[in-house]
C-alpha positions in Angstrom: 116.6 85.0 96.0 113.4 83.4 97.3 111.4 83.8 99.8 108.6 82.0 101.2 105.7 83.4 102.1 103.6 83.6 105.0 100.0 82.9 104.5 99.0 86.0 107.3 100.7 89.4 105.8 100.3 92.7 106.8 100.2 95.8 105.1 101.3 99.1 106.1 99.0 101.9 104.0 99.5 104.8 103.1 97.6 107.1 101.0 96.5 106.0 97.1 94.3 103.0 95.9 98.0 101.5 96.0 98.1 99.2 99.1 94.0 98.1 97.9 95.5 96.7 94.0 97.2 95.0 97.1 95.0 93.8 99.4 92.9 92.9 96.1 96.0 91.1 94.7 97.0 88.7 98.4 93.4 87.9 98.9 93.4 86.8 95.3 96.2 84.5 95.8 95.0 82.9 99.2 96.8 85.4 101.7 95.6 87.1 104.2 96.1 90.7 105.0 95.3 93.0 108.6 96.4 96.7 107.4 97.4 99.2 108.9 96.3 102.0 107.6 97.9 105.5 107.8 95.3 107.9 105.6 91.6 108.2 105.5 91.2 108.0 102.1 91.4 104.1 101.4 90.1 102.5 104.6 86.5 101.5 103.1 88.3 99.7 100.2 90.7 98.2 101.9 88.1 97.0 104.6 86.3 94.8 101.5 90.0 92.7 101.3 91.9 93.0 104.9 90.6 90.9 108.0 91.5 93.4 110.1 92.3 97.7 109.2 93.4 99.5 112.2 93.9 102.8 111.8 96.7 105.0 113.0 98.7 107.0 112.5 102.5 107.4 111.4 104.2 108.0 114.8 102.5 105.5 116.9 105.8 103.2 117.0 104.8 101.0 120.1 101.7 100.2 119.1 101.8 99.7 115.5 104.7 97.3 117.2 102.6 95.5 120.3 99.0 94.8 117.3 102.8 92.7 115.3 103.2 91.1 117.7 99.8 90.0 119.1 98.9 89.2 115.4 102.2 87.0 115.2 103.1 89.4 112.2 106.3 87.8 110.5 106.5 90.3 107.8 105.1 93.6 106.1 105.0 95.3 103.3 104.6 99.4 103.1 102.6 100.7 100.1 101.0 104.1 99.4 102.2 107.7 100.2 103.3 108.7 103.7 104.6 112.8 103.1 107.8 113.9 105.0 105.6 116.9 105.6 103.5 115.3 108.3 106.4 116.2 110.4 105.7 119.7 109.4 102.9 119.1 111.2 103.3 118.2 115.1 101.7 114.8 114.6 101.7 113.2 117.7 104.8 110.9 118.1 104.6 108.2 121.1 108.2 107.9 122.5 110.1 105.2 120.3 109.3 107.7 117.0 110.9 110.8 118.7 113.9 108.9 119.5 113.7 107.5 116.1 114.1 111.3 114.9 116.5 112.7 117.2 118.9 110.0 116.3 118.6 109.8 112.6 121.4 112.2 111.1 119.1 113.2 107.9 115.4 113.0 108.3 115.7 111.5 103.8 113.3 109.1 103.1 115.8 106.1 102.6 117.4 107.0 106.7 113.6 106.7 107.6 112.9 103.7 106.6 116.1 102.1 107.4 115.7 102.8 110.6 112.6 101.5 110.6 113.3 98.4 109.0 116.3 97.6 111.2 113.7 98.1 114.1 111.2 96.1 112.9 114.2 93.3 112.2 115.2 92.9 115.6 111.6 92.1 116.2 111.4 89.2 113.9 109.1 91.0 110.9 110.7 91.4 107.9 109.9 93.8 105.0 109.3 92.8 102.1 110.0 93.6 98.4 106.9 96.3 97.4 106.1 94.7 94.1 105.5 91.2 95.5 102.3 91.3 94.7 101.3 93.8 92.2 104.5 92.4 90.1 101.7 93.1 86.8 101.4 96.7 87.5 104.9 97.5 86.5 105.0 99.3 83.6 106.9 97.5 80.5 109.5 99.5 77.9 107.6 101.6 74.9 105.6 104.4 74.1 101.9 103.6 75.8 99.6 106.2 74.0 98.5 107.1 70.9 100.6 109.9 70.3 104.0 110.1 70.6 106.4 112.0 72.4 108.4 114.8 69.0 113.0 114.8 68.7 112.5 118.2 71.4 110.3 115.8 73.9 112.6 113.1 73.4 115.4 114.9 73.9 113.9 117.2 76.8 113.8 112.9 78.4 117.1 111.6 78.5 118.3 114.9 80.1 115.7 114.9 82.4 116.0 110.7 82.7 119.7 111.4 83.8 118.8 114.9 86.1 116.0 112.4 88.1 119.3 109.9 88.7 121.6 112.2 89.6 118.8 113.5 92.1 118.0 110.3 92.7 121.3 109.8 94.5 121.1 112.2 97.1 117.7 111.0 97.6 116.4 113.7 97.2 113.7 113.2 94.9 112.2 111.1 91.6 111.0 113.4 89.2 111.6 116.8 87.4 109.8 118.6 84.4 111.2 119.7 81.5 111.0 122.6 79.1 113.3 122.9 76.1 116.2 121.7 76.7 115.9 123.5 81.4 114.5 121.7 84.4 111.9 123.9 85.7 111.5 121.9 88.8 112.8 119.2 90.7 110.6 117.5 93.1 111.6 117.6 96.7 109.8 117.3 100.3 105.9 118.4 98.5 105.9 115.4 95.8 105.3 114.4 92.7 101.9 116.5 92.1 103.3 120.0 93.6 106.5 119.3 91.5 104.8 119.3 88.4 102.1 122.2 89.3 105.5 124.2 89.9 107.2 123.2 87.0 105.0 124.0 84.8 103.7 127.1 86.0 107.7 127.6 85.3 107.0 126.3 81.2 104.0 129.4 80.6 102.1 127.6 78.6 102.2 123.7 76.8 105.1 121.5 76.6 106.6 120.9 79.5 107.4 117.3 80.0 107.9 115.0 82.9 110.5 112.4 84.0 110.0 110.5 87.1 112.5 107.3 87.2 114.0 104.7 90.9 116.7 105.9 92.7 120.0 104.4 91.4 120.3 101.1 93.6 116.5 101.1 94.2 115.4 99.6 97.6 112.2 97.6 96.5 110.8 97.4 100.5 110.5 101.1 100.3 109.7 104.3 97.4 109.3 102.5 94.7 108.5 105.8 92.0 104.8 105.4 91.8 102.5 107.6 89.3 98.2 106.8 88.8 95.3 108.8 87.3 96.1 112.1 89.3 99.9 112.4 88.1 98.1 112.7 84.6 95.1 115.4 85.6 96.9 117.3 87.2 99.5 117.4 84.2 96.8 117.9 82.0 95.5 121.3 84.2 98.5 122.9 84.1 100.1 122.0 80.1 102.3 119.5 80.5 101.7 117.2 77.3 105.1 114.4 78.4 105.3 111.9 80.6 108.4 109.6 80.6 109.4 107.1 84.0 111.5 103.7 83.5 110.9 101.2 82.7 110.6 97.8 84.7 111.0 100.0 87.5 107.9 102.5 88.2 104.7 101.3 89.4 101.6 102.7 87.0 98.1 102.3 89.2 95.3 101.6 86.6 96.6 101.3 83.8 93.8 101.2 81.1 92.3 103.6 82.7 95.5 107.0 82.0 96.3 105.3 78.7 92.4 106.5 78.0 92.3 109.7 79.9 96.1 110.4 78.1 95.0 109.6 74.4 91.5 111.9 75.2 93.5 114.8 76.2 96.3 114.3 73.7 99.4 113.3 76.6 102.1 110.9 75.7 103.7 108.9 77.9 106.5 106.7 77.3 108.5 104.3 80.0 112.5 104.5 78.5 
């Protein structure tokens, strides 16, 4: 189904470079972008491409809704990591955020995001597919690096892919770490990089395989699997040697930089 895009777009930005890439692409294509920044690590970069950047906490639900109404926003995109671990740090929550949490049967990613989407729809705001402005960042099938996985690693990729898909069905996480046909770690609330650290340490030395996939029936409005240079640096530090991604379903931020880094440090990147 085709969507008519509004000239004025809102970006709700979490951590990382991905929200900046979206804002840059939208601006280059003639769109005005208003950013609501939930992270301090990319505010300055967002300001280069957005007509306005407002820093807010993820629990400031009423404030965000007022801003959307004041700016006459009809469409928005969620991009960037916002960790659920924030909920464990006793953040400041406005009354409506407290209400959402109390109503939720479980606080998994999909349940939280679908509740937010429902609320936004009720005030006339549509949440867009995360890839609309950054389709060129989706990884295509094949080996991206000079190094290619060996036979054992290919087996681990196949096994890890199936395992990660099952974890995705339960909305637990999108990544697993494998070695020698054994599951070293499954991603949960800690995120991909800490999962890699934990799994690669258990693998004791080089040879761990990291597999990252989309959930079955992935809702492209949120939580599309994404990797960046930080993922590769974590892999190198703890001895993981293969990164396997789901082709056509995973975003790579700064693909050339990642391939150059992987080639330099003899890490294989493959999209399957």
